[in-house]
Backbone as JSON Lines, residues from 0, in Angstrom:
{"i":0,"aa":"X","n":[198.93,19.18,89.35],"ca":[197.63,18.73,89.79],"c":[196.57,18.97,88.92]}
{"i":1,"aa":"X","n":[196.28,20.04,87.86],"ca":[195.6,20.01,87.42],"c":[195.4,17.93,86.44]}
{"i":2,"aa":"X","n":[196.6,17.54,86.35],"ca":[196.09,16.33,85.7],"c":[195.68,15.12,86.54]}
{"i":3,"aa":"X","n":[195.98,15.1,87.66],"ca":[195.71,14.46,88.98],"c":[194.3,14.97,89.03]}
{"i":4,"aa":"X","n":[193.38,15.63,88.66],"ca":[192.28,16.9,89.13],"c":[191.38,16.12,87.83]}
{"i":5,"aa":"X","n":[192.25,16.07,86.5],"ca":[191.55,15.8,85.11],"c":[191.14,14.4,85.42]}
{"i":6,"aa":"X","n":[192.42,13.07,86.04],"ca":[192.18,11.95,86.34],"c":[190.84,11.46,87.55]}
{"i":7,"aa":"X","n":[191.12,12.29,88.62],"ca":[189.92,12.11,89.32],"c":[188.21,12.15,89.03]}
{"i":8,"aa":"X","n":[188.29,13.42,87.56],"ca":[186.35,14.09,87.36],"c":[186.35,12.27,86.24]}
{"i":9,"aa":"X","n":[187.44,12.03,85.65],"ca":[187.4,11.04,84.54],"c":[187.0,9.97,84.66]}
{"i":10,"aa":"X","n":[188.13,9.43,86.42],"ca":[187.54,8.2,86.89],"c":[185.53,8.26,87.59]}
{"i":11,"aa":"X","n":[185.13,9.0,87.85],"ca":[184.46,9.49,88.69],"c":[182.51,9.69,87.88]}
{"i":12,"aa":"X","n":[183.07,10.37,86.84],"ca":[182.56,10.85,85.85],"c":[181.92,9.25,85.62]}
{"i":13,"aa":"X","n":[183.11,8.65,84.44],"ca":[183.04,6.9,84.24],"c":[181.88,6.36,84.88]}
{"i":14,"aa":"X","n":[182.97,6.23,86.58],"ca":[182.13,5.15,87.27],"c":[180.47,5.46,87.56]}
{"i":15,"aa":"X","n":[179.81,6.73,87.17],"ca":[178.74,7.72,87.0],"c":[177.54,6.98,86.21]}
{"i":16,"aa":"X","n":[178.81,7.3,84.94],"ca":[178.27,6.54,83.96],"c":[178.12,5.17,83.6]}
{"i":17,"aa":"X","n":[178.23,4.43,84.75],"ca":[178.52,3.06,84.41],"c":[177.22,2.62,85.54]}
{"i":18,"aa":"X","n":[176.89,3.54,86.63],"ca":[176.37,3.52,87.77],"c":[175.02,3.92,87.67]}
{"i":19,"aa":"X","n":[174.92,4.42,86.82],"ca":[173.83,4.63,86.38],"c":[172.67,3.93,85.51]}
{"i":20,"aa":"X","n":[173.26,2.85,84.96],"ca":[172.92,2.25,84.62],"c":[171.78,1.21,85.79]}
{"i":21,"aa":"X","n":[172.23,1.2,87.04],"ca":[171.87,1.01,87.72],"c":[169.99,0.8,87.82]}
{"i":22,"aa":"X","n":[169.64,2.26,87.73],"ca":[168.04,3.48,87.61],"c":[167.86,1.47,86.49]}
{"i":23,"aa":"X","n":[168.15,1.68,85.81],"ca":[167.41,0.38,84.69],"c":[167.01,-1.09,86.07]}
{"i":24,"aa":"X","n":[168.23,-1.31,85.98],"ca":[168.23,-2.67,86.65],"c":[167.27,-2.41,88.0]}
{"i":25,"aa":"X","n":[167.35,-1.56,88.73],"ca":[166.2,-1.37,90.03],"c":[164.29,-1.57,89.23]}
{"i":26,"aa":"X","n":[164.72,-0.54,88.1],"ca":[162.95,-0.82,87.53],"c":[162.87,-2.08,87.0]}
{"i":27,"aa":"X","n":[163.7,-2.8,86.6],"ca":[163.7,-3.96,85.91],"c":[163.14,-5.35,87.61]}
{"i":28,"aa":"X","n":[164.05,-5.03,88.66],"ca":[163.9,-6.1,89.18],"c":[162.66,-5.48,90.22]}
{"i":29,"aa":"X","n":[162.12,-4.89,90.56],"ca":[160.64,-4.74,90.65],"c":[159.57,-4.75,90.34]}
{"i":30,"aa":"X","n":[159.99,-4.77,88.91],"ca":[158.88,-4.69,88.16],"c":[158.89,-6.39,88.15]}
{"i":31,"aa":"X","n":[160.09,-7.13,87.59],"ca":[160.26,-8.53,88.34],"c":[159.22,-9.02,89.58]}
{"i":32,"aa":"X","n":[159.85,-7.99,90.35],"ca":[158.99,-9.18,92.26],"c":[158.02,-8.66,92.05]}
{"i":33,"aa":"X","n":[157.25,-7.59,91.46],"ca":[155.87,-7.39,91.57],"c":[154.92,-8.54,90.68]}
{"i":34,"aa":"X","n":[155.53,-8.67,89.84],"ca":[155.14,-9.47,88.79],"c":[154.79,-10.85,89.05]}
{"i":35,"aa":"X","n":[155.83,-11.16,89.69],"ca":[155.93,-12.53,90.49],"c":[154.92,-12.57,91.38]}
{"i":36,"aa":"X","n":[155.14,-11.46,92.46],"ca":[154.11,-11.76,93.8],"c":[152.92,-11.72,93.06]}
{"i":37,"aa":"X","n":[152.71,-10.59,92.66],"ca":[150.76,-10.84,91.73],"c":[149.88,-11.26,91.11]}
{"i":38,"aa":"X","n":[151.49,-11.28,90.55],"ca":[150.54,-12.48,89.22],"c":[150.58,-14.37,89.41]}
{"i":39,"aa":"X","n":[151.72,-13.95,90.18],"ca":[152.32,-15.78,90.4],"c":[152.38,-16.35,91.68]}
{"i":40,"aa":"X","n":[151.98,-14.94,92.66],"ca":[151.89,-15.79,94.12],"c":[153.4,-16.16,93.93]}
{"i":41,"aa":"X","n":[154.57,-15.49,93.89],"ca":[155.85,-16.19,94.5],"c":[156.56,-15.06,94.77]}
{"i":42,"aa":"X","n":[157.06,-14.8,95.83],"ca":[158.35,-14.26,96.95],"c":[159.79,-13.99,96.73]}
{"i":43,"aa":"X","n":[159.99,-13.39,96.48],"ca":[162.02,-13.52,96.5],"c":[162.51,-12.68,97.55]}
{"i":44,"aa":"X","n":[163.26,-13.59,98.8],"ca":[163.88,-12.46,98.93],"c":[164.97,-12.15,98.08]}
{"i":45,"aa":"X","n":[165.57,-13.16,97.67],"ca":[166.71,-12.53,96.38],"c":[166.68,-11.22,95.67]}
{"i":46,"aa":"X","n":[165.35,-11.0,95.17],"ca":[164.81,-10.24,94.19],"c":[164.72,-8.7,95.28]}
{"i":47,"aa":"X","n":[164.25,-9.34,96.26],"ca":[164.17,-7.43,97.13],"c":[165.87,-7.29,97.9]}
{"i":48,"aa":"X","n":[166.27,-8.48,97.94],"ca":[167.79,-7.88,98.67],"c":[168.22,-7.31,97.36]}
{"i":49,"aa":"X","n":[168.15,-7.05,95.95],"ca":[168.8,-7.01,95.17],"c":[168.45,-6.19,94.6]}
{"i":50,"aa":"X","n":[167.23,-5.32,94.87],"ca":[166.88,-3.9,95.08],"c":[167.31,-3.04,95.82]}
{"i":51,"aa":"X","n":[167.63,-3.41,97.11],"ca":[168.41,-2.54,98.19],"c":[169.6,-2.3,97.89]}
{"i":52,"aa":"X","n":[170.15,-3.62,97.28],"ca":[171.78,-3.84,97.18],"c":[171.96,-2.63,95.5]}
{"i":53,"aa":"X","n":[171.2,-2.55,94.71],"ca":[171.73,-1.94,93.95],"c":[171.02,-0.71,93.96]}
{"i":54,"aa":"X","n":[170.01,-0.14,94.65],"ca":[170.05,1.07,95.46],"c":[170.85,1.48,95.98]}
{"i":55,"aa":"X","n":[171.51,1.04,96.64],"ca":[172.86,1.52,97.53],"c":[173.64,1.31,96.96]}
{"i":56,"aa":"X","n":[174.23,0.97,96.1],"ca":[174.88,1.09,95.31],"c":[175.25,2.29,94.69]}
{"i":57,"aa":"X","n":[173.6,2.77,93.99],"ca":[173.35,4.07,92.69],"c":[174.16,5.02,94.44]}
{"i":58,"aa":"X","n":[173.79,5.09,95.45],"ca":[173.65,5.92,95.9],"c":[175.35,6.31,96.05]}
{"i":59,"aa":"X","n":[175.64,5.42,97.26],"ca":[176.87,5.66,97.07],"c":[178.73,5.99,96.49]}
{"i":60,"aa":"X","n":[178.31,4.84,95.28],"ca":[178.89,4.96,94.09],"c":[178.7,5.87,93.05]}
{"i":61,"aa":"X","n":[177.66,6.26,92.7],"ca":[177.33,7.84,92.12],"c":[177.54,9.16,92.83]}
{"i":62,"aa":"X","n":[177.53,9.4,94.48],"ca":[177.94,10.54,94.93],"c":[178.87,11.48,94.7]}
{"i":63,"aa":"X","n":[180.13,10.57,93.55],"ca":[180.76,12.03,93.81],"c":[180.48,12.23,92.26]}
{"i":64,"aa":"X","n":[180.43,10.91,91.3],"ca":[179.84,11.62,90.18],"c":[178.81,12.91,89.75]}
{"i":65,"aa":"X","n":[178.32,12.72,91.0],"ca":[177.1,13.61,91.17],"c":[177.68,15.38,92.12]}
{"i":66,"aa":"X","n":[178.56,14.9,92.81],"ca":[179.42,16.58,92.97],"c":[180.66,16.89,91.66]}
{"i":67,"aa":"X","n":[180.5,16.66,90.72],"ca":[181.44,16.37,89.63],"c":[180.65,17.16,89.11]}
{"i":68,"aa":"X","n":[179.25,17.0,88.99],"ca":[178.02,17.35,88.06],"c":[177.47,18.32,88.48]}
{"i":69,"aa":"X","n":[178.09,18.79,89.76],"ca":[177.19,20.14,90.28],"c":[175.57,19.54,91.74]}
{"i":70,"aa":"X","n":[175.58,18.3,91.26],"ca":[173.94,17.86,91.26],"c":[174.12,17.42,92.98]}
{"i":71,"aa":"X","n":[174.95,18.62,94.02],"ca":[174.53,18.4,95.13],"c":[173.82,19.5,95.74]}
{"i":72,"aa":"X","n":[172.72,18.87,96.5],"ca":[172.02,20.25,96.89],"c":[172.75,21.2,97.95]}
{"i":73,"aa":"X","n":[172.4,22.44,97.93],"ca":[173.43,22.83,98.44],"c":[172.01,24.41,98.65]}
{"i":74,"aa":"X","n":[171.88,25.33,99.37],"ca":[171.38,26.74,99.69],"c":[172.34,27.89,98.66]}
{"i":75,"aa":"X","n":[171.16,27.7,97.44],"ca":[171.79,29.27,96.89],"c":[171.73,30.87,97.33]}
{"i":76,"aa":"X","n":[171.71,30.76,98.38],"ca":[171.42,32.16,98.89],"c":[172.33,33.64,97.36]}
{"i":77,"aa":"X","n":[173.33,33.33,97.2],"ca":[173.84,33.97,96.27],"c":[175.07,33.26,95.68]}
{"i":78,"aa":"X","n":[175.16,32.18,95.77],"ca":[176.12,31.07,94.97],"c":[176.03,31.37,93.41]}
{"i":79,"aa":"X","n":[174.87,31.15,93.18],"ca":[174.53,31.72,91.45],"c":[174.6,32.6,91.01]}
{"i":80,"aa":"X","n":[174.74,34.03,91.8],"ca":[174.87,35.28,91.46],"c":[176.63,36.01,91.39]}
{"i":81,"aa":"X","n":[177.29,34.74,92.26],"ca":[178.55,35.17,92.13],"c":[179.41,35.4,91.73]}
{"i":82,"aa":"X","n":[180.26,35.91,91.59],"ca":[181.97,35.86,91.0],"c":[182.53,34.49,90.88]}
{"i":83,"aa":"X","n":[182.67,34.0,89.54],"ca":[183.87,32.82,89.36],"c":[185.07,32.76,91.2]}
{"i":84,"aa":"X","n":[185.44,34.0,91.18],"ca":[186.43,33.94,92.21],"c":[186.16,33.6,94.0]}
{"i":85,"aa":"X","n":[184.59,33.49,93.79],"ca":[184.03,33.43,95.27],"c":[183.27,32.98,95.05]}
{"i":86,"aa":"X","n":[182.62,31.42,93.99],"ca":[182.52,30.6,93.93],"c":[183.47,29.97,94.05]}
{"i":87,"aa":"X","n":[184.54,30.4,93.98],"ca":[185.73,28.79,94.03],"c":[186.5,29.2,95.5]}
{"i":88,"aa":"X","n":[186.61,30.19,96.35],"ca":[186.45,30.63,97.75],"c":[185.12,29.41,97.72]}
{"i":89,"aa":"X","n":[184.14,30.19,98.28],"ca":[183.55,29.14,98.37],"c":[183.49,27.15,98.74]}
{"i":90,"aa":"X","n":[184.06,27.4,97.57],"ca":[184.31,25.31,96.91],"c":[185.43,25.24,97.6]}
{"i":91,"aa":"X","n":[185.91,25.92,97.8],"ca":[187.47,25.59,98.53],"c":[187.21,25.64,100.09]}
{"i":92,"aa":"X","n":[186.65,26.61,100.72],"ca":[185.88,25.91,102.29],"c":[185.11,25.15,102.81]}
{"i":93,"aa":"X","n":[184.0,24.95,101.26],"ca":[183.37,24.08,101.51],"c":[183.87,22.7,101.84]}
{"i":94,"aa":"X","n":[184.36,22.67,100.42],"ca":[185.23,21.29,101.15],"c":[186.09,20.93,102.2]}
{"i":95,"aa":"X","n":[187.13,21.84,102.39],"ca":[187.71,22.2,103.82],"c":[186.82,21.42,105.02]}
{"i":96,"aa":"X","n":[185.37,22.63,104.88],"ca":[184.89,22.42,106.93],"c":[184.08,21.97,106.14]}
{"i":97,"aa":"X","n":[183.78,20.86,105.6],"ca":[182.51,20.3,105.36],"c":[182.89,19.24,104.89]}
{"i":98,"aa":"X","n":[183.04,18.73,103.71],"ca":[183.28,17.5,103.02],"c":[184.47,17.01,103.48]}
{"i":99,"aa":"X","n":[185.4,17.49,103.83],"ca":[186.51,16.41,104.1],"c":[186.03,15.74,105.56]}
{"i":100,"aa":"X","n":[186.18,16.96,106.43],"ca":[186.16,16.31,108.18],"c":[184.45,14.84,108.06]}
{"i":101,"aa":"X","n":[183.9,15.23,107.28],"ca":[182.47,14.37,106.85],"c":[182.84,13.22,106.23]}
{"i":102,"aa":"X","n":[183.46,13.72,105.52],"ca":[184.31,11.94,104.96],"c":[185.3,11.03,105.69]}
{"i":103,"aa":"X","n":[185.91,12.18,106.17],"ca":[187.22,11.45,107.25],"c":[186.43,10.61,108.16]}
{"i":104,"aa":"X","n":[184.76,11.14,109.25],"ca":[184.4,10.67,109.73],"c":[183.84,9.65,109.61]}
{"i":105,"aa":"X","n":[183.35,9.93,108.45],"ca":[182.59,8.31,108.0],"c":[184.1,7.12,107.47]}
{"i":106,"aa":"X","n":[185.3,7.44,106.87],"ca":[185.57,6.52,106.9],"c":[186.8,5.98,108.09]}
{"i":107,"aa":"X","n":[186.87,6.94,109.18],"ca":[186.67,6.44,110.83],"c":[186.01,5.71,111.19]}
{"i":108,"aa":"X","n":[184.86,6.18,111.08],"ca":[183.9,5.14,111.92],"c":[183.25,4.17,111.18]}
{"i":109,"aa":"X","n":[183.24,4.09,109.68],"ca":[182.62,2.88,109.57],"c":[184.39,1.75,109.34]}
{"i":110,"aa":"X","n":[185.75,2.03,109.07],"ca":[186.43,1.28,109.14],"c":[186.26,-0.4,110.25]}
{"i":111,"aa":"X","n":[186.28,-0.41,111.1],"ca":[185.72,-1.35,111.54],"c":[184.47,-2.18,111.42]}
{"i":112,"aa":"X","n":[183.42,-1.75,111.13],"ca":[182.24,-1.78,110.93],"c":[182.41,-2.74,109.13]}
{"i":113,"aa":"X","n":[183.11,-2.33,108.91],"ca":[183.31,-2.86,107.47],"c":[184.48,-3.97,107.39]}
{"i":114,"aa":"X","n":[185.41,-3.94,108.51],"ca":[186.38,-4.86,108.41],"c":[185.2,-5.86,109.52]}
{"i":115,"aa":"X","n":[184.38,-5.7,110.45],"ca":[184.17,-6.61,110.61],"c":[182.98,-7.88,110.03]}
{"i":116,"aa":"X","n":[182.45,-6.81,109.26],"ca":[181.58,-7.65,108.27],"c":[182.65,-8.64,107.23]}
{"i":117,"aa":"X","n":[183.85,-8.13,107.07],"ca":[184.55,-9.12,106.06],"c":[184.89,-10.17,106.84]}
{"i":118,"aa":"X","n":[185.39,-9.94,108.41],"ca":[186.16,-11.14,108.6],"c":[184.89,-11.82,108.91]}
{"i":119,"aa":"X","n":[183.45,-11.58,109.25],"ca":[182.6,-13.12,109.14],"c":[182.42,-13.38,107.48]}
{"i":120,"aa":"X","n":[182.46,-12.25,106.69],"ca":[181.91,-13.16,105.25],"c":[179.72,-12.24,106.04]}
{"i":121,"aa":"X","n":[179.83,-11.74,107.04],"ca":[178.92,-11.12,106.71],"c":[177.94,-11.36,105.49]}
{"i":122,"aa":"X","n":[176.32,-12.24,105.8],"ca":[175.57,-12.19,104.67],"c":[174.21,-11.59,104.92]}
{"i":123,"aa":"X","n":[173.04,-12.16,104.09],"ca":[171.98,-11.81,104.84],"c":[171.52,-12.28,106.07]}
{"i":124,"aa":"X","n":[170.47,-11.22,106.69],"ca":[169.64,-12.52,107.83],"c":[168.74,-13.42,107.85]}
{"i":125,"aa":"X","n":[168.59,-13.17,106.02],"ca":[167.21,-14.11,105.5],"c":[168.04,-14.91,105.15]}
{"i":126,"aa":"X","n":[167.47,-16.76,105.37],"ca":[167.98,-18.06,104.85],"c":[168.67,-18.11,103.38]}
{"i":127,"aa":"X","n":[167.18,-17.03,102.69],"ca":[167.36,-17.22,101.52],"c":[167.69,-16.08,101.01]}
{"i":128,"aa":"X","n":[168.9,-15.36,101.61],"ca":[169.02,-13.65,101.53],"c":[170.38,-13.95,100.19]}
{"i":129,"aa":"X","n":[170.61,-12.97,100.06],"ca":[172.03,-12.92,99.56],"c":[173.52,-12.36,100.58]}
{"i":130,"aa":"X","n":[174.45,-13.14,100.15],"ca":[175.44,-14.16,101.25],"c":[175.98,-12.38,101.22]}
{"i":131,"aa":"X","n":[175.79,-11.98,100.35],"ca":[177.96,-10.97,99.8],"c":[177.18,-9.01,100.8]}
{"i":132,"aa":"X","n":[176.46,-9.75,101.71],"ca":[176.8,-8.4,102.69],"c":[176.97,-7.49,102.83]}
{"i":133,"aa":"X","n":[179.1,-8.16,103.26],"ca":[180.32,-7.13,103.51],"c":[180.75,-6.83,102.49]}
{"i":134,"aa":"X","n":[180.56,-7.2,100.95],"ca":[180.84,-6.84,100.09],"c":[179.99,-5.17,100.03]}
{"i":135,"aa":"X","n":[178.66,-4.87,100.32],"ca":[177.75,-3.58,99.88],"c":[178.31,-2.72,101.27]}
{"i":136,"aa":"X","n":[178.98,-3.31,102.27],"ca":[179.07,-2.6,103.92],"c":[180.9,-1.74,103.06]}
{"i":137,"aa":"X","n":[181.5,-2.65,102.78],"ca":[182.51,-1.9,101.39],"c":[182.53,-0.62,100.97]}
{"i":138,"aa":"X","n":[181.36,-0.69,100.84],"ca":[181.37,0.83,99.26],"c":[181.03,1.88,100.39]}
{"i":139,"aa":"X","n":[180.42,1.48,101.7],"ca":[180.62,2.51,102.61],"c":[181.95,3.78,102.58]}
{"i":140,"aa":"X","n":[183.17,2.66,102.8],"ca":[184.62,3.03,102.03],"c":[184.65,3.72,101.1]}
{"i":141,"aa":"X","n":[184.24,3.13,100.06],"ca":[184.7,3.67,98.41],"c":[183.85,4.78,98.34]}
{"i":142,"aa":"X","n":[182.5,5.2,99.35],"ca":[181.64,6.03,99.0],"c":[182.47,7.46,99.22]}
{"i":143,"aa":"X","n":[182.85,7.49,100.87],"ca":[183.65,8.1,101.44],"c":[185.02,9.07,100.35]}
{"i":144,"aa":"X","n":[185.99,7.69,99.97],"ca":[186.8,8.15,99.13],"c":[186.71,8.41,97.82]}
{"i":145,"aa":"X","n":[185.53,8.49,97.69],"ca":[185.79,8.56,96.15],"c":[185.17,10.23,96.47]}
{"i":146,"aa":"X","n":[184.01,10.12,97.46],"ca":[183.87,11.92,97.52],"c":[185.2,12.7,98.01]}
{"i":147,"aa":"X","n":[185.67,12.19,98.99],"ca":[186.86,13.38,99.34],"c":[187.85,13.49,98.19]}
{"i":148,"aa":"X","n":[188.38,12.47,97.6],"ca":[188.9,12.79,95.8],"c":[188.22,13.7,95.52]}
{"i":149,"aa":"X","n":[187.28,13.31,95.15],"ca":[186.53,14.37,94.18],"c":[186.04,15.76,94.81]}
{"i":150,"aa":"X","n":[186.89,15.82,96.3],"ca":[186.95,17.21,96.61],"c":[188.3,17.98,97.26]}
{"i":151,"aa":"X","n":[189.17,17.43,96.17],"ca":[190.97,17.17,95.68],"c":[190.14,17.76,94.31]}
{"i":152,"aa":"X","n":[189.3,17.05,93.44],"ca":[189.75,17.89,92.08],"c":[189.1,19.54,92.18]}
{"i":153,"aa":"X","n":[188.18,19.44,93.28],"ca":[187.15,20.74,93.25],"c":[188.43,21.91,94.04]}
{"i":154,"aa":"X","n":[189.1,21.4,95.24],"ca":[190.26,22.32,95.3],"c":[191.57,22.7,94.31]}
{"i":155,"aa":"X","n":[191.8,21.94,93.3],"ca":[192.68,22.14,92.88],"c":[191.67,23.11,91.92]}
{"i":156,"aa":"X","n":[190.64,22.5,91.03],"ca":[190.11,23.51,90.05],"c":[190.07,24.49,90.76]}
{"i":157,"aa":"X","n":[189.43,25.11,92.05],"ca":[188.79,26.42,92.51],"c":[190.9,26.57,92.95]}
{"i":158,"aa":"X","n":[191.63,26.3,93.04],"ca":[193.02,27.12,93.19],"c":[192.88,27.89,91.84]}
{"i":159,"aa":"X","n":[193.27,27.0,90.77],"ca":[193.56,27.45,89.14],"c":[192.39,28.62,88.91]}
{"i":160,"aa":"X","n":[191.83,28.23,89.24],"ca":[190.98,29.94,89.36],"c":[190.92,30.56,90.39]}
{"i":161,"aa":"X","n":[190.97,30.75,90.77],"ca":[191.75,31.91,92.2],"c":[192.98,32.43,91.57]}
{"i":162,"aa":"X","n":[193.61,31.82,91.25],"ca":[195.73,31.73,90.82],"c":[195.55,32.44,89.44]}
{"i":163,"aa":"X","n":[194.42,32.08,88.66],"ca":[194.43,32.7,87.08],"c":[194.02,34.41,86.93]}
{"i":164,"aa":"X","n":[193.6,35.15,85.56],"ca":[193.14,35.66,85.58],"c":[191.56,36.07,85.65]}
{"i":165,"aa":"X","n":[191.24,37.28,86.05],"ca":[189.78,37.18,86.34],"c":[189.32,36.55,85.11]}
{"i":166,"aa":"X","n":[187.56,36.06,85.06],"ca":[187.39,35.4,84.08],"c":[185.82,36.18,84.21]}
{"i":167,"aa":"X","n":[185.7,36.51,82.69],"ca":[184.45,36.35,82.99],"c":[182.97,35.76,82.8]}
{"i":168,"aa":"X","n":[183.4,33.9,82.71],"ca":[182.49,32.98,82.91],"c":[182.16,32.57,83.6]}
{"i":169,"aa":"X","n":[180.69,33.64,83.69],"ca":[180.24,32.74,84.73],"c":[179.79,31.65,85.08]}
{"i":170,"aa":"X","n":[180.04,30.9,84.76],"ca":[179.62,28.94,85.61],"c":[181.27,28.91,87.07]}
{"i":171,"aa":"X","n":[180.78,27.75,87.42],"ca":[181.55,27.67,88.54],"c":[182.26,26.79,88.36]}
{"i":172,"aa":"X","n":[183.86,26.68,88.85],"ca":[184.32,25.37,89.14],"c":[183.62,24.19,88.93]}
{"i":173,"aa":"X","n":[183.03,23.52,89.69],"ca":[182.32,22.42,89.47],"c":[181.22,22.77,88.35]}
{"i":174,"aa":"X","n":[180.56,23.15,87.47],"ca":[179.77,23.08,86.43],"c":[180.96,22.59,85.67]}
{"i":175,"aa":"X","n":[181.81,23.62,85.35],"ca":[182.97,23.75,84.35],"c":[183.51,22.07,84.37]}
{"i":176,"aa":"X","n":[184.33,21.58,85.4],"ca":[183.93,20.14,85.39],"c":[183.39,18.73,84.95]}
{"i":177,"aa":"X","n":[182.12,19.49,84.94],"ca":[181.18,18.67,84.97],"c":[181.33,18.69,83.02]}
{"i":178,"aa":"X","n":[180.9,19.7,82.28],"ca":[181.07,19.66,80.64],"c":[181.59,18.43,80.15]}
{"i":179,"aa":"X","n":[180.66,18.21,78.69],"ca":[181.07,17.07,77.72],"c":[181.01,15.67,78.3]}
{"i":180,"aa":"X","n":[180.06,15.47,79.36],"ca":[179.68,14.11,79.95],"c":[178.51,13.94,79.22]}
């Protein structure tokens, strides 16, 4: 199981590094749109929609990498000071009670939505817009799937922590998985 968790982590870490370049793309597209509009008086629906597509992709494809790196927001009342075993229990319960039910609901509810978009090859509502909206909508399923897989990695690593001898290492199971990137 540890090899599976390592594979999930490696995939999401690599995807996160690749997707992170989208921030540069968004900045350049935004800059190009502002220059085109205010310097040359030219508007472009394609560029405006590209910014939305890339930004949405950053969020959806980078969410699992953020979970891997412990970058998600949590209410940290006592977690920071908790023992590694207590953190492992919280991570397992958080995945089982919150993460997996939410990702399951997203997959269940978005499947027909995405399937319809693919059936019609849904594109932009704008005449000059990007004709690949269905591909962007497919990222909803990928988003939920990647988060659910990363949750599996969290559980595997947390079970390892619970099954092993008590550790003096104060870092959480999540933050040690993100090491080395």
